[in-house]
Each structure stands twice: as C-alpha cells, then as structure tokens.
C-alpha positions in Angstrom: 0.0 0.0 0.0 1.3 3.5 -0.9 1.9 5.6 2.1 2.7 8.8 0.2 0.4 11.7 1.2 -0.5 14.8 -0.7 -2.8 17.5 0.8 -3.2 21.3 0.7 -1.2 23.0 3.5 -4.1 25.1 4.5 -6.1 22.0 5.3 -4.0 21.9 8.5 -5.2 24.3 11.2 -2.9 27.2 12.1 -2.3 27.2 15.9 -1.3 30.3 17.8 2.3 30.0 19.1 2.3 30.8 22.9 5.0 31.6 25.4 6.6 34.8 24.2 5.3 35.0 20.7 3.2 37.8 19.3 0.9 37.5 16.2 2.5 34.1 15.3 0.8 30.9 14.1 2.2 27.5 13.1 0.9 24.7 11.0 2.4 21.3 11.8 2.3 19.8 8.3 4.4 16.6 8.5 4.9 14.9 11.8 5.6 11.5 13.3 1.8 11.0 13.5 1.8 11.3 9.7 4.5 8.6 9.5 7.6 10.8 9.1 10.4 9.0 11.1 13.0 11.8 11.1 11.8 15.3 10.6 8.9 17.6 11.2 7.8 20.2 8.6 6.0 23.3 9.8 4.8 26.5 8.2 4.9 29.7 10.3 2.8 32.7 9.7 3.8 35.9 11.4 1.7 39.1 11.1 3.3 42.5 10.7 5.0 43.6 13.9 4.8 40.0 15.2 7.6 37.7 16.3 8.4 34.3 17.6 9.9 33.8 21.1 13.6 34.4 21.6 14.8 30.9 22.5 17.4 28.2 21.9 17.5 24.4 22.0 19.7 21.5 21.1 18.4 21.0 17.5 18.9 23.0 14.3 16.3 24.8 12.2 16.3 24.7 8.4 14.1 27.5 7.1 12.9 28.7 3.7 11.2 32.1 3.5 8.1 31.8 1.3 6.6 35.3 1.6 7.4 38.6 3.2 10.5 39.9 4.9 11.9 40.1 8.4 14.8 39.8 10.7 16.5 36.9 12.6 17.4 38.2 16.0 20.0 36.4 18.2 19.5 38.5 21.3 22.1 41.0 20.3 22.1 41.5 16.5 19.5 41.2 13.8 20.1 39.9 10.2 17.5 40.7 7.5 15.9 38.2 5.2 13.3 38.2 2.5 11.2 35.8 0.4 13.4 33.3 -1.4 16.1 33.4 1.3 17.3 30.3 3.3 18.1 30.5 7.0 20.1 27.9 9.0 19.9 28.2 12.8 22.5 25.9 14.4 21.8 24.0 17.6 22.0 26.0 20.9 21.9 29.4 19.2 19.4 32.0 20.4 17.0 33.0 17.7 13.8 34.9 17.1 12.0 35.6 13.8 10.5 39.1 13.5 8.2 40.4 10.8 9.2 44.0 10.1 7.4 44.1 6.8 3.9 45.2 5.9 2.6 41.7 4.9 2.3 38.4 6.6 5.7 36.6 6.8 5.5 32.9 5.9 8.2 30.4 6.1 8.8 26.6 6.1 10.8 25.3 9.1 12.2 21.8 9.3 13.3 20.3 12.6 14.4 16.8 13.6 12.1 14.8 15.8 13.4 14.8 19.4 14.7 11.4 20.3 
C-alpha cells in the first residue's frame, strides 16, 4: 500500500504560538503521526510587527522564506531576510524571527524529531 500523502497545506489548522510569541501561528504539516520518522515540517505565519519567542534548543532549524520579509534576532544582533532566502539556525543558538514588513511573513521550518 502506498503511504505517500498529498494534501493542501491550508487543510492543517494554524495554531497560535504561545510563550513569548506575538501574532505568530504554526501549521504542523508533516509529523511522526503522519509517518515521518526523522523530521517535522512546519509553516509559520507571522503578522506585521509580530515575532516568535527568543529561545534556543539542542536541535537546528532549516528555514525557507516563502513570503514577506523580516529579521532573525540572536539576542544582540539582527540579520535581515526576504522571500526566497534560506536560513540555517545551528543548535543551541538563540534565535527569534521578527516580521518588520507590511505583509504576513510565511516560512517553512524543518526540525528533527526529538529522540
């Protein structure tokens, strides 16, 4: 039996990100529950003037910016990005995504499953 799955991303509910985030939602698209053994794929949507929490953890993020523009803040410095850019956040580095544009910032974020 074929276990390949195809579905529209907006068929997955966008959930508000809590704990230090403002105007930020996430859609958990591919997870262990879907049968992915190694990675989770998420799409984040951050409204203008919104941001994710400033945090760090032991796994990396691999990010592709789909729409909008913003800044990656490490607690001290900010680096700008725009649609079409790729962002790599190494393990244990503080990071926060901020939308400083005038449209919704959308990006794909891949993380390994915690094991």
